[in-house]
VOLO-243353 format. One record per atom (N, C-alpha, C, O): x, y, z; residue number from 1; residue in three letters; atom name. Coordinates in nm, 3 decimals. Example, Ala and Ser with C-alpha at 12.3 -4.5 7.8 and 13.67 -1.06 7.14 Angstrom:
2
NODE       X       Y       Z seq type atom
NODE   1.319  -0.569   0.780   1  Ala    N
NODE   1.230  -0.450   0.780   1  Ala   CA
NODE   1.320  -0.330   0.780   1  Ala    C
NODE   1.424  -0.332   0.846   1  Ala    O
NODE   1.285  -0.225   0.708   2  Ser    N
NODE   1.367  -0.106   0.714   2  Ser   CA
NODE   1.290   0.003   0.787   2  Ser    C
NODE   1.341   0.114   0.804   2  Ser    O
end
This chain:
136
NODE       X       Y       Z seq type atom
NODE   0.078  -0.121  -0.004   1  Unk    N
NODE   0.004  -0.003  -0.001   1  Unk   CA
NODE   0.083   0.121  -0.004   1  Unk    C
NODE   0.040   0.220  -0.063   1  Unk    O
NODE   0.205   0.118   0.060   2  Unk    N
NODE   0.285   0.240   0.062   2  Unk   CA
NODE   0.329   0.282  -0.079   2  Unk    C
NODE   0.346   0.401  -0.102   2  Unk    O
NODE   0.347   0.197  -0.164   3  Unk    N
NODE   0.388   0.220  -0.306   3  Unk   CA
NODE   0.287   0.292  -0.380   3  Unk    C
NODE   0.309   0.382  -0.461   3  Unk    O
NODE   0.143   0.234  -0.337   4  Unk    N
NODE   0.025   0.305  -0.403   4  Unk   CA
NODE   0.011   0.449  -0.351   4  Unk    C
NODE  -0.021   0.539  -0.429   4  Unk    O
NODE   0.033   0.473  -0.228   5  Unk    N
NODE   0.034   0.612  -0.171   5  Unk   CA
NODE   0.141   0.693  -0.244   5  Unk    C
NODE   0.116   0.808  -0.279   5  Unk    O
NODE   0.263   0.633  -0.268   6  Unk    N
NODE   0.366   0.715  -0.334   6  Unk   CA
NODE   0.319   0.743  -0.481   6  Unk    C
NODE   0.316   0.857  -0.526   6  Unk    O
NODE   0.284   0.639  -0.548   7  Unk    N
NODE   0.251   0.659  -0.687   7  Unk   CA
NODE   0.136   0.749  -0.716   7  Unk    C
NODE   0.141   0.823  -0.814   7  Unk    O
NODE   0.033   0.749  -0.636   8  Unk    N
NODE  -0.077   0.833  -0.659   8  Unk   CA
NODE  -0.036   0.980  -0.614   8  Unk    C
NODE  -0.088   1.075  -0.672   8  Unk    O
NODE   0.051   0.998  -0.518   9  Unk    N
NODE   0.091   1.119  -0.480   9  Unk   CA
NODE   0.190   1.178  -0.584   9  Unk    C
NODE   0.190   1.300  -0.604   9  Unk    O
NODE   0.268   1.102  -0.644  10  Unk    N
NODE   0.361   1.150  -0.754  10  Unk   CA
NODE   0.271   1.202  -0.869  10  Unk    C
NODE   0.292   1.312  -0.919  10  Unk    O
NODE   0.172   1.123  -0.910  11  Unk    N
NODE   0.079   1.152  -1.027  11  Unk   CA
NODE   0.006   1.277  -0.997  11  Unk    C
NODE  -0.003   1.360  -1.087  11  Unk    O
NODE  -0.048   1.301  -0.878  12  Unk    N
NODE  -0.115   1.425  -0.834  12  Unk   CA
NODE  -0.027   1.533  -0.843  12  Unk    C
NODE  -0.055   1.624  -0.920  12  Unk    O
NODE   0.093   1.537  -0.766  13  Unk    N
NODE   0.177   1.654  -0.755  13  Unk   CA
NODE   0.239   1.685  -0.898  13  Unk    C
NODE   0.261   1.800  -0.933  13  Unk    O
NODE   0.264   1.585  -0.969  14  Unk    N
NODE   0.319   1.604  -1.103  14  Unk   CA
NODE   0.219   1.669  -1.202  14  Unk    C
NODE   0.258   1.747  -1.289  14  Unk    O
NODE   0.095   1.636  -1.189  15  Unk    N
NODE  -0.012   1.685  -1.274  15  Unk   CA
NODE  -0.032   1.846  -1.230  15  Unk    C
NODE  -0.042   1.933  -1.317  15  Unk    O
NODE  -0.036   1.873  -1.106  16  Unk    N
NODE  -0.071   2.006  -1.058  16  Unk   CA
NODE   0.067   2.090  -1.098  16  Unk    C
NODE   0.061   2.207  -1.136  16  Unk    O
NODE   0.176   2.027  -1.089  17  Unk    N
NODE   0.307   2.100  -1.116  17  Unk   CA
NODE   0.306   2.138  -1.259  17  Unk    C
NODE   0.329   2.254  -1.295  17  Unk    O
NODE   0.277   2.034  -1.347  18  Unk    N
NODE   0.270   2.062  -1.494  18  Unk   CA
NODE   0.170   2.164  -1.533  18  Unk    C
NODE   0.197   2.244  -1.623  18  Unk    O
NODE   0.058   2.166  -1.471  19  Unk    N
NODE  -0.048   2.265  -1.491  19  Unk   CA
NODE   0.004   2.406  -1.464  19  Unk    C
NODE  -0.013   2.496  -1.546  19  Unk    O
NODE   0.072   2.423  -1.344  20  Unk    N
NODE   0.131   2.558  -1.301  20  Unk   CA
NODE   0.248   2.595  -1.411  20  Unk    C
NODE   0.256   2.708  -1.458  20  Unk    O
NODE   0.326   2.504  -1.444  21  Unk    N
NODE   0.440   2.555  -1.530  21  Unk   CA
NODE   0.397   2.557  -1.675  21  Unk    C
NODE   0.457   2.636  -1.748  21  Unk    O
NODE   0.303   2.482  -1.725  22  Unk    N
NODE   0.272   2.480  -1.870  22  Unk   CA
NODE   0.158   2.557  -1.907  22  Unk    C
NODE   0.151   2.612  -2.017  22  Unk    O
NODE   0.061   2.564  -1.812  23  Unk    N
NODE  -0.065   2.624  -1.848  23  Unk   CA
NODE  -0.075   2.769  -1.783  23  Unk    C
NODE  -0.087   2.871  -1.852  23  Unk    O
NODE  -0.070   2.770  -1.651  24  Unk    N
NODE  -0.089   2.900  -1.591  24  Unk   CA
NODE   0.026   3.004  -1.622  24  Unk    C
NODE   0.001   3.119  -1.657  24  Unk    O
NODE   0.140   2.960  -1.608  25  Unk    N
NODE   0.254   3.047  -1.627  25  Unk   CA
NODE   0.347   2.991  -1.735  25  Unk    C
NODE   0.468   3.013  -1.728  25  Unk    O
NODE   0.294   2.919  -1.833  26  Unk    N
NODE   0.382   2.861  -1.931  26  Unk   CA
NODE   0.465   2.975  -2.024  26  Unk    C
NODE   0.584   2.967  -2.052  26  Unk    O
NODE   0.388   3.067  -2.060  27  Unk    N
NODE   0.455   3.171  -2.142  27  Unk   CA
NODE   0.561   3.245  -2.062  27  Unk    C
NODE   0.667   3.275  -2.117  27  Unk    O
NODE   0.538   3.275  -1.935  28  Unk    N
NODE   0.649   3.350  -1.860  28  Unk   CA
NODE   0.763   3.254  -1.844  28  Unk    C
NODE   0.876   3.297  -1.864  28  Unk    O
NODE   0.745   3.123  -1.809  29  Unk    N
NODE   0.848   3.029  -1.792  29  Unk   CA
NODE   0.924   3.019  -1.926  29  Unk    C
NODE   1.046   3.028  -1.929  29  Unk    O
NODE   0.852   3.001  -2.033  30  Unk    N
NODE   0.931   2.974  -2.167  30  Unk   CA
NODE   0.999   3.097  -2.197  30  Unk    C
NODE   1.110   3.085  -2.247  30  Unk    O
NODE   0.950   3.225  -2.173  31  Unk    N
NODE   1.027   3.336  -2.209  31  Unk   CA
NODE   1.159   3.331  -2.125  31  Unk    C
NODE   1.267   3.348  -2.181  31  Unk    O
NODE   1.152   3.310  -2.000  32  Unk    N
NODE   1.269   3.321  -1.903  32  Unk   CA
NODE   1.372   3.199  -1.942  32  Unk    C
NODE   1.494   3.217  -1.941  32  Unk    O
NODE   1.316   3.081  -1.973  33  Unk    N
NODE   1.407   2.963  -1.990  33  Unk   CA
NODE   1.468   2.962  -2.123  33  Unk    C
NODE   1.571   2.898  -2.141  33  Unk    O
NODE   1.407   3.031  -2.226  34  Unk    N
NODE   1.459   3.013  -2.365  34  Unk   CA
NODE   1.607   3.057  -2.368  34  Unk    C
NODE   1.685   2.980  -2.425  34  Unk    O
NODE   1.651   3.163  -2.318  35  Unk    N
NODE   1.799   3.210  -2.332  35  Unk   CA
NODE   1.891   3.115  -2.251  35  Unk    C
NODE   2.012   3.114  -2.275  35  Unk    O
NODE   1.842   3.039  -2.161  36  Unk    N
NODE   1.943   2.947  -2.092  36  Unk   CA
NODE   1.914   2.803  -2.101  36  Unk    C
NODE   1.992   2.722  -2.050  36  Unk    O
NODE   1.799   2.764  -2.166  37  Unk    N
NODE   1.763   2.626  -2.180  37  Unk   CA
NODE   1.830   2.561  -2.292  37  Unk    C
NODE   1.886   2.621  -2.383  37  Unk    O
NODE   1.819   2.418  -2.278  38  Unk    N
NODE   1.859   2.336  -2.397  38  Unk   CA
NODE   1.750   2.353  -2.503  38  Unk    C
NODE   1.634   2.323  -2.477  38  Unk    O
NODE   1.785   2.398  -2.617  39  Unk    N
NODE   1.696   2.430  -2.729  39  Unk   CA
NODE   1.730   2.340  -2.854  39  Unk    C
NODE   1.849   2.324  -2.884  39  Unk    O
NODE   1.631   2.281  -2.926  40  Unk    N
NODE   1.655   2.213  -3.049  40  Unk   CA
NODE   1.548   2.259  -3.136  40  Unk    C
NODE   1.430   2.236  -3.109  40  Unk    O
NODE   1.588   2.333  -3.255  41  Unk    N
NODE   1.484   2.384  -3.341  41  Unk   CA
NODE   1.399   2.474  -3.288  41  Unk    C
NODE   1.282   2.473  -3.327  41  Unk    O
NODE   1.443   2.567  -3.192  42  Unk    N
NODE   1.366   2.667  -3.141  42  Unk   CA
NODE   1.261   2.620  -3.028  42  Unk    C
NODE   1.177   2.695  -2.979  42  Unk    O
NODE   1.277   2.489  -2.996  43  Unk    N
NODE   1.182   2.436  -2.889  43  Unk   CA
NODE   1.271   2.380  -2.776  43  Unk    C
NODE   1.382   2.331  -2.794  43  Unk    O
NODE   1.210   2.393  -2.661  44  Unk    N
NODE   1.278   2.338  -2.537  44  Unk   CA
NODE   1.296   2.173  -2.542  44  Unk    C
NODE   1.206   2.092  -2.561  44  Unk    O
NODE   1.433   2.146  -2.518  45  Unk    N
NODE   1.466   2.009  -2.541  45  Unk   CA
NODE   1.465   1.953  -2.397  45  Unk    C
NODE   1.570   1.950  -2.331  45  Unk    O
NODE   1.351   1.909  -2.348  46  Unk    N
NODE   1.344   1.858  -2.205  46  Unk   CA
NODE   1.411   1.736  -2.186  46  Unk    C
NODE   1.391   1.642  -2.263  46  Unk    O
NODE   1.493   1.729  -2.084  47  Unk    N
NODE   1.557   1.593  -2.050  47  Unk   CA
NODE   1.471   1.535  -1.952  47  Unk    C
NODE   1.467   1.571  -1.834  47  Unk    O
NODE   1.400   1.438  -2.007  48  Unk    N
NODE   1.289   1.381  -1.919  48  Unk   CA
NODE   1.341   1.295  -1.808  48  Unk    C
NODE   1.280   1.293  -1.701  48  Unk    O
NODE   1.450   1.224  -1.825  49  Unk    N
NODE   1.508   1.140  -1.698  49  Unk   CA
NODE   1.531   1.230  -1.584  49  Unk    C
NODE   1.473   1.204  -1.479  49  Unk    O
NODE   1.613   1.336  -1.592  50  Unk    N
NODE   1.646   1.404  -1.485  50  Unk   CA
NODE   1.514   1.484  -1.435  50  Unk    C
NODE   1.503   1.501  -1.313  50  Unk    O
NODE   1.420   1.531  -1.517  51  Unk    N
NODE   1.307   1.594  -1.479  51  Unk   CA
NODE   1.215   1.511  -1.396  51  Unk    C
NODE   1.166   1.556  -1.292  51  Unk    O
NODE   1.190   1.386  -1.441  52  Unk    N
NODE   1.116   1.293  -1.368  52  Unk   CA
NODE   1.178   1.243  -1.249  52  Unk    C
NODE   1.105   1.213  -1.154  52  Unk    O
NODE   1.314   1.230  -1.240  53  Unk    N
NODE   1.392   1.194  -1.119  53  Unk   CA
NODE   1.381   1.297  -1.019  53  Unk    C
NODE   1.368   1.265  -0.901  53  Unk    O
NODE   1.384   1.423  -1.055  54  Unk    N
NODE   1.373   1.531  -0.946  54  Unk   CA
NODE   1.242   1.521  -0.875  54  Unk    C
NODE   1.232   1.536  -0.753  54  Unk    O
NODE   1.132   1.493  -0.964  55  Unk    N
NODE   0.999   1.491  -0.904  55  Unk   CA
NODE   0.987   1.371  -0.823  55  Unk    C
NODE   0.920   1.377  -0.720  55  Unk    O
NODE   1.051   1.250  -0.861  56  Unk    N
NODE   1.041   1.129  -0.781  56  Unk   CA
NODE   1.107   1.151  -0.650  56  Unk    C
NODE   1.061   1.098  -0.549  56  Unk    O
NODE   1.217   1.229  -0.647  57  Unk    N
NODE   1.289   1.239  -0.529  57  Unk   CA
NODE   1.214   1.342  -0.431  57  Unk    C
NODE   1.210   1.327  -0.309  57  Unk    O
NODE   1.161   1.436  -0.494  58  Unk    N
NODE   1.089   1.536  -0.404  58  Unk   CA
NODE   0.972   1.471  -0.339  58  Unk    C
NODE   0.947   1.495  -0.221  58  Unk    O
NODE   0.897   1.389  -0.409  59  Unk    N
NODE   0.776   1.305  -0.353  59  Unk   CA
NODE   0.838   1.225  -0.254  59  Unk    C
NODE   0.795   1.229  -0.139  59  Unk    O
NODE   0.936   1.150  -0.286  60  Unk    N
NODE   0.990   1.056  -0.176  60  Unk   CA
NODE   1.031   1.120  -0.066  60  Unk    C
NODE   0.995   1.071   0.041  60  Unk    O
NODE   1.110   1.233  -0.064  61  Unk    N
NODE   1.145   1.300   0.059  61  Unk   CA
NODE   1.028   1.360   0.138  61  Unk    C
NODE   1.024   1.355   0.261  61  Unk    O
NODE   0.935   1.417   0.065  62  Unk    N
NODE   0.811   1.464   0.126  62  Unk   CA
NODE   0.740   1.363   0.207  62  Unk    C
NODE   0.702   1.380   0.323  62  Unk    O
NODE   0.722   1.243   0.126  63  Unk    N
NODE   0.648   1.122   0.197  63  Unk   CA
NODE   0.726   1.083   0.316  63  Unk    C
NODE   0.669   1.069   0.425  63  Unk    O
NODE   0.855   1.063   0.302  64  Unk    N
NODE   0.934   1.024   0.409  64  Unk   CA
NODE   0.926   1.109   0.542  64  Unk    C
NODE   0.919   1.060   0.654  64  Unk    O
NODE   0.929   1.243   0.515  65  Unk    N
NODE   0.918   1.334   0.624  65  Unk   CA
NODE   0.785   1.332   0.686  65  Unk    C
NODE   0.774   1.330   0.809  65  Unk    O
NODE   0.683   1.332   0.607  66  Unk    N
NODE   0.543   1.332   0.648  66  Unk   CA
NODE   0.509   1.212   0.745  66  Unk    C
NODE   0.453   1.226   0.854  66  Unk    O
NODE   0.554   1.091   0.689  67  Unk    N
NODE   0.521   0.976   0.763  67  Unk   CA
NODE   0.625   0.964   0.877  67  Unk    C
NODE   0.580   0.920   0.983  67  Unk    O
NODE   0.744   0.992   0.872  68  Unk    N
NODE   0.840   0.982   0.979  68  Unk   CA
NODE   0.799   1.076   1.092  68  Unk    C
NODE   0.781   1.034   1.207  68  Unk    O
NODE   0.783   1.210   1.058  69  Unk    N
NODE   0.743   1.303   1.163  69  Unk   CA
NODE   0.610   1.277   1.236  69  Unk    C
NODE   0.592   1.323   1.349  69  Unk    O
NODE   0.516   1.205   1.174  70  Unk    N
NODE   0.393   1.182   1.226  70  Unk   CA
NODE   0.363   1.040   1.278  70  Unk    C
NODE   0.250   1.004   1.310  70  Unk    O
NODE   0.479   0.955   1.287  71  Unk    N
NODE   0.463   0.825   1.326  71  Unk   CA
NODE   0.383   0.740   1.245  71  Unk    C
NODE   0.329   0.641   1.294  71  Unk    O
NODE   0.371   0.771   1.110  72  Unk    N
NODE   0.298   0.703   1.012  72  Unk   CA
NODE   0.148   0.726   1.026  72  Unk    C
NODE   0.072   0.650   0.965  72  Unk    O
NODE   0.099   0.822   1.100  73  Unk    N
NODE  -0.042   0.861   1.112  73  Unk   CA
NODE  -0.062   1.003   1.094  73  Unk    C
NODE  -0.097   1.075   1.188  73  Unk    O
NODE  -0.039   1.049   0.968  74  Unk    N
NODE  -0.024   1.196   0.959  74  Unk   CA
NODE  -0.179   1.257   0.958  74  Unk    C
NODE  -0.272   1.187   0.919  74  Unk    O
NODE  -0.195   1.375   0.999  75  Unk    N
NODE  -0.313   1.463   0.999  75  Unk   CA
NODE  -0.292   1.550   0.881  75  Unk    C
NODE  -0.177   1.573   0.844  75  Unk    O
NODE  -0.393   1.599   0.821  76  Unk    N
NODE  -0.377   1.687   0.710  76  Unk   CA
NODE  -0.299   1.815   0.736  76  Unk    C
NODE  -0.228   1.862   0.648  76  Unk    O
NODE  -0.314   1.875   0.864  77  Unk    N
NODE  -0.245   1.995   0.890  77  Unk   CA
NODE  -0.084   1.973   0.898  77  Unk    C
NODE   0.002   2.045   0.848  77  Unk    O
NODE  -0.067   1.866   0.966  78  Unk    N
NODE   0.093   1.828   0.978  78  Unk   CA
NODE   0.141   1.806   0.842  78  Unk    C
NODE   0.246   1.857   0.805  78  Unk    O
NODE   0.065   1.731   0.761  79  Unk    N
NODE   0.105   1.701   0.623  79  Unk   CA
NODE   0.133   1.827   0.538  79  Unk    C
NODE   0.229   1.834   0.461  79  Unk    O
NODE   0.047   1.920   0.555  80  Unk    N
NODE   0.064   2.054   0.483  80  Unk   CA
NODE   0.178   2.128   0.531  80  Unk    C
NODE   0.249   2.185   0.449  80  Unk    O
NODE   0.208   2.133   0.669  81  Unk    N
NODE   0.319   2.197   0.714  81  Unk   CA
NODE   0.445   2.143   0.674  81  Unk    C
NODE   0.535   2.214   0.628  81  Unk    O
NODE   0.456   2.013   0.691  82  Unk    N
NODE   0.581   1.939   0.648  82  Unk   CA
NODE   0.596   1.954   0.503  82  Unk    C
NODE   0.707   1.980   0.456  82  Unk    O
NODE   0.492   1.940   0.429  83  Unk    N
NODE   0.502   1.938   0.275  83  Unk   CA
NODE   0.548   2.077   0.242  83  Unk    C
NODE   0.636   2.092   0.157  83  Unk    O
NODE   0.493   2.185   0.305  84  Unk    N
NODE   0.527   2.324   0.268  84  Unk   CA
NODE   0.680   2.357   0.292  84  Unk    C
NODE   0.746   2.429   0.217  84  Unk    O
NODE   0.732   2.293   0.408  85  Unk    N
NODE   0.875   2.311   0.433  85  Unk   CA
NODE   0.955   2.237   0.330  85  Unk    C
NODE   1.060   2.287   0.289  85  Unk    O
NODE   0.912   2.120   0.287  86  Unk    N
NODE   0.985   2.048   0.169  86  Unk   CA
NODE   0.984   2.136   0.051  86  Unk    C
NODE   1.086   2.156  -0.015  86  Unk    O
NODE   0.863   2.191   0.021  87  Unk    N
NODE   0.858   2.278  -0.091  87  Unk   CA
NODE   0.949   2.402  -0.099  87  Unk    C
NODE   1.008   2.439  -0.201  87  Unk    O
NODE   0.951   2.457   0.014  88  Unk    N
NODE   1.055   2.573   0.036  88  Unk   CA
NODE   1.198   2.525   0.013  88  Unk    C
NODE   1.280   2.586  -0.056  88  Unk    O
NODE   1.218   2.423   0.071  89  Unk    N
NODE   1.368   2.361   0.053  89  Unk   CA
NODE   1.401   2.333  -0.085  89  Unk    C
NODE   1.507   2.366  -0.137  89  Unk    O
NODE   1.303   2.270  -0.142  90  Unk    N
NODE   1.333   2.224  -0.286  90  Unk   CA
NODE   1.311   2.327  -0.405  90  Unk    C
NODE   1.392   2.334  -0.498  90  Unk    O
NODE   1.199   2.404  -0.398  91  Unk    N
NODE   1.152   2.484  -0.504  91  Unk   CA
NODE   1.201   2.632  -0.484  91  Unk    C
NODE   1.268   2.692  -0.568  91  Unk    O
NODE   1.158   2.683  -0.361  92  Unk    N
NODE   1.177   2.822  -0.322  92  Unk   CA
NODE   1.337   2.853  -0.330  92  Unk    C
NODE   1.388   2.948  -0.389  92  Unk    O
NODE   1.395   2.766  -0.268  93  Unk    N
NODE   1.557   2.775  -0.271  93  Unk   CA
NODE   1.615   2.780  -0.401  93  Unk    C
NODE   1.703   2.862  -0.430  93  Unk    O
NODE   1.566   2.687  -0.487  94  Unk    N
NODE   1.602   2.670  -0.624  94  Unk   CA
NODE   1.581   2.801  -0.702  94  Unk    C
NODE   1.666   2.843  -0.779  94  Unk    O
NODE   1.464   2.864  -0.679  95  Unk    N
NODE   1.431   2.995  -0.748  95  Unk   CA
NODE   1.519   3.114  -0.705  95  Unk    C
NODE   1.553   3.199  -0.788  95  Unk    O
NODE   1.555   3.122  -0.574  96  Unk    N
NODE   1.631   3.212  -0.510  96  Unk   CA
NODE   1.797   3.177  -0.567  96  Unk    C
NODE   1.872   3.268  -0.602  96  Unk    O
NODE   1.825   3.069  -0.569  97  Unk    N
NODE   1.964   3.038  -0.635  97  Unk   CA
NODE   1.963   3.088  -0.777  97  Unk    C
NODE   2.051   3.165  -0.817  97  Unk    O
NODE   1.871   3.049  -0.850  98  Unk    N
NODE   1.861   3.092  -0.996  98  Unk   CA
NODE   1.887   3.240  -0.995  98  Unk    C
NODE   1.983   3.288  -1.056  98  Unk    O
NODE   1.796   3.316  -0.924  99  Unk    N
NODE   1.806   3.448  -0.925  99  Unk   CA
NODE   1.954   3.503  -0.888  99  Unk    C
NODE   2.003   3.598  -0.948  99  Unk    O
NODE   2.016   3.438  -0.790 100  Unk    N
NODE   2.153   3.482  -0.751 100  Unk   CA
NODE   2.260   3.454  -0.850 100  Unk    C
NODE   2.359   3.527  -0.850 100  Unk    O
NODE   2.250   3.349  -0.939 101  Unk    N
NODE   2.344   3.289  -1.022 101  Unk   CA
NODE   2.320   3.311  -1.167 101  Unk    C
NODE   2.416   3.321  -1.243 101  Unk    O
NODE   2.193   3.318  -1.213 102  Unk    N
NODE   2.177   3.318  -1.362 102  Unk   CA
NODE   2.141   3.457  -1.408 102  Unk    C
NODE   2.051   3.526  -1.360 102  Unk    O
NODE   2.223   3.490  -1.506 103  Unk    N
NODE   2.197   3.620  -1.573 103  Unk   CA
NODE   2.059   3.636  -1.634 103  Unk    C
NODE   2.014   3.542  -1.701 103  Unk    O
NODE   1.987   3.749  -1.616 104  Unk    N
NODE   1.855   3.766  -1.671 104  Unk   CA
NODE   1.751   3.690  -1.598 104  Unk    C
NODE   1.641   3.683  -1.652 104  Unk    O
NODE   1.770   3.634  -1.487 105  Unk    N
NODE   1.667   3.564  -1.420 105  Unk   CA
NODE   1.594   3.676  -1.351 105  Unk    C
NODE   1.648   3.744  -1.263 105  Unk    O
NODE   1.466   3.694  -1.392 106  Unk    N
NODE   1.387   3.812  -1.349 106  Unk   CA
NODE   1.325   3.786  -1.210 106  Unk    C
NODE   1.311   3.673  -1.164 106  Unk    O
NODE   1.291   3.893  -1.150 107  Unk    N
NODE   1.228   3.898  -1.019 107  Unk   CA
NODE   1.083   3.810  -1.033 107  Unk    C
NODE   1.050   3.728  -0.948 107  Unk    O
NODE   1.010   3.836  -1.137 108  Unk    N
NODE   0.874   3.779  -1.149 108  Unk   CA
NODE   0.890   3.621  -1.142 108  Unk    C
NODE   0.820   3.555  -1.065 108  Unk    O
NODE   0.989   3.561  -1.227 109  Unk    N
NODE   1.009   3.416  -1.213 109  Unk   CA
NODE   1.046   3.379  -1.078 109  Unk    C
NODE   0.990   3.286  -1.020 109  Unk    O
NODE   1.144   3.452  -1.023 110  Unk    N
NODE   1.193   3.415  -0.879 110  Unk   CA
NODE   1.072   3.417  -0.789 110  Unk    C
NODE   1.052   3.318  -0.719 110  Unk    O
NODE   0.988   3.523  -0.785 111  Unk    N
NODE   0.872   3.520  -0.701 111  Unk   CA
NODE   0.781   3.408  -0.718 111  Unk    C
NODE   0.733   3.351  -0.620 111  Unk    O
NODE   0.754   3.372  -0.843 112  Unk    N
NODE   0.677   3.259  -0.870 112  Unk   CA
NODE   0.723   3.136  -0.801 112  Unk    C
NODE   0.650   3.067  -0.729 112  Unk    O
NODE   0.855   3.111  -0.828 113  Unk    N
NODE   0.908   2.988  -0.758 113  Unk   CA
NODE   0.911   2.994  -0.605 113  Unk    C
NODE   0.890   2.892  -0.541 113  Unk    O
NODE   0.934   3.104  -0.547 114  Unk    N
NODE   0.930   3.127  -0.411 114  Unk   CA
NODE   0.789   3.092  -0.357 114  Unk    C
NODE   0.772   3.021  -0.257 114  Unk    O
NODE   0.687   3.146  -0.431 115  Unk    N
NODE   0.548   3.124  -0.377 115  Unk   CA
NODE   0.509   2.972  -0.411 115  Unk    C
NODE   0.438   2.909  -0.332 115  Unk    O
NODE   0.553   2.918  -0.524 116  Unk    N
NODE   0.505   2.793  -0.565 116  Unk   CA
NODE   0.569   2.684  -0.475 116  Unk    C
NODE   0.501   2.584  -0.451 116  Unk    O
NODE   0.688   2.695  -0.426 117  Unk    N
NODE   0.746   2.602  -0.340 117  Unk   CA
NODE   0.667   2.553  -0.228 117  Unk    C
NODE   0.642   2.434  -0.211 117  Unk    O
NODE   0.623   2.656  -0.143 118  Unk    N
NODE   0.532   2.603  -0.027 118  Unk   CA
NODE   0.392   2.555  -0.070 118  Unk    C
NODE   0.330   2.467  -0.011 118  Unk    O
NODE   0.351   2.618  -0.174 119  Unk    N
NODE   0.206   2.578  -0.233 119  Unk   CA
NODE   0.212   2.426  -0.271 119  Unk    C
NODE   0.140   2.344  -0.213 119  Unk    O
NODE   0.298   2.393  -0.368 120  Unk    N
NODE   0.309   2.258  -0.418 120  Unk   CA
NODE   0.355   2.169  -0.313 120  Unk    C
NODE   0.316   2.052  -0.310 120  Unk    O
NODE   0.439   2.219  -0.222 121  Unk    N
NODE   0.487   2.111  -0.116 121  Unk   CA
NODE   0.371   2.088  -0.014 121  Unk    C
NODE   0.357   1.977   0.038 121  Unk    O
NODE   0.287   2.191   0.016 122  Unk    N
NODE   0.180   2.169   0.109 122  Unk   CA
NODE   0.072   2.083   0.045 122  Unk    C
NODE   0.006   2.006   0.115 122  Unk    O
NODE   0.050   2.092  -0.091 123  Unk    N
NODE  -0.036   2.005  -0.158 123  Unk   CA
NODE   0.017   1.864  -0.155 123  Unk    C
NODE  -0.059   1.769  -0.132 123  Unk    O
NODE   0.142   1.850  -0.176 124  Unk    N
NODE   0.191   1.714  -0.175 124  Unk   CA
NODE   0.175   1.660  -0.034 124  Unk    C
NODE   0.120   1.551  -0.015 124  Unk    O
NODE   0.222   1.735   0.066 125  Unk    N
NODE   0.199   1.681   0.205 125  Unk   CA
NODE   0.056   1.646   0.245 125  Unk    C
NODE   0.037   1.546   0.315 125  Unk    O
NODE  -0.048   1.726   0.205 126  Unk    N
NODE  -0.185   1.695   0.223 126  Unk   CA
NODE  -0.221   1.567   0.152 126  Unk    C
NODE  -0.294   1.487   0.209 126  Unk    O
NODE  -0.174   1.544   0.027 127  Unk    N
NODE  -0.208   1.437  -0.059 127  Unk   CA
NODE  -0.155   1.311   0.008 127  Unk    C
NODE  -0.230   1.214   0.021 127  Unk    O
NODE  -0.033   1.308   0.051 128  Unk    N
NODE   0.030   1.203   0.113 128  Unk   CA
NODE  -0.036   1.173   0.257 128  Unk    C
NODE  -0.051   1.056   0.292 128  Unk    O
NODE  -0.074   1.277   0.337 129  Unk    N
NODE  -0.129   1.254   0.455 129  Unk   CA
NODE  -0.270   1.187   0.436 129  Unk    C
NODE  -0.304   1.093   0.507 129  Unk    O
NODE  -0.356   1.242   0.332 130  Unk    N
NODE  -0.479   1.186   0.318 130  Unk   CA
NODE  -0.472   1.047   0.269 130  Unk    C
NODE  -0.551   0.966   0.317 130  Unk    O
NODE  -0.386   1.009   0.179 131  Unk    N
NODE  -0.379   0.876   0.120 131  Unk   CA
NODE  -0.319   0.780   0.227 131  Unk    C
NODE  -0.369   0.668   0.238 131  Unk    O
NODE  -0.224   0.812   0.299 132  Unk    N
NODE  -0.165   0.743   0.406 132  Unk   CA
NODE  -0.271   0.711   0.512 132  Unk    C
NODE  -0.286   0.596   0.554 132  Unk    O
NODE  -0.344   0.815   0.553 133  Unk    N
NODE  -0.447   0.789   0.651 133  Unk   CA
NODE  -0.551   0.697   0.613 133  Unk    C
NODE  -0.606   0.628   0.699 133  Unk    O
NODE  -0.583   0.690   0.484 134  Unk    N
NODE  -0.677   0.612   0.423 134  Unk   CA
NODE  -0.634   0.460   0.403 134  Unk    C
NODE  -0.713   0.367   0.414 134  Unk    O
NODE  -0.509   0.448   0.374 135  Unk    N
NODE  -0.456   0.312   0.342 135  Unk   CA
NODE  -0.345   0.244   0.424 135  Unk    C
NODE  -0.320   0.124   0.417 135  Unk    O
NODE  -0.277   0.336   0.507 136  Unk    N
NODE  -0.177   0.279   0.582 136  Unk   CA
NODE  -0.213   0.255   0.747 136  Unk    C
NODE  -0.129   0.204   0.821 136  Unk    O
end
């Protein structure tokens, strides 16, 4: 059952993350990434393996911390708080490091990443807490 919790959490978090990056703010992200991204024929050359691996690791770390810190019986609030902290560490910090190091990394994209980190993290933590509470 723990694998099912992980798999469903991964799918849910990845779908919401893709919606954020491709639909809601796709134009802004593509404008920012174009000068620094791997491009082939004018299109982003997404490296699928490291992209999926990063998502797998983020979900695994969030799931571990949510279950570990709650003794395997997470409540939604605890899941949200722990997940938000994971999102800050993974996504918000990434956005700030990009701003510090990458030329032409604008403040808009940085603020989006700083805001998105705790939001997607909290969603992940709540998803994991809900599914774990249901099946573990």
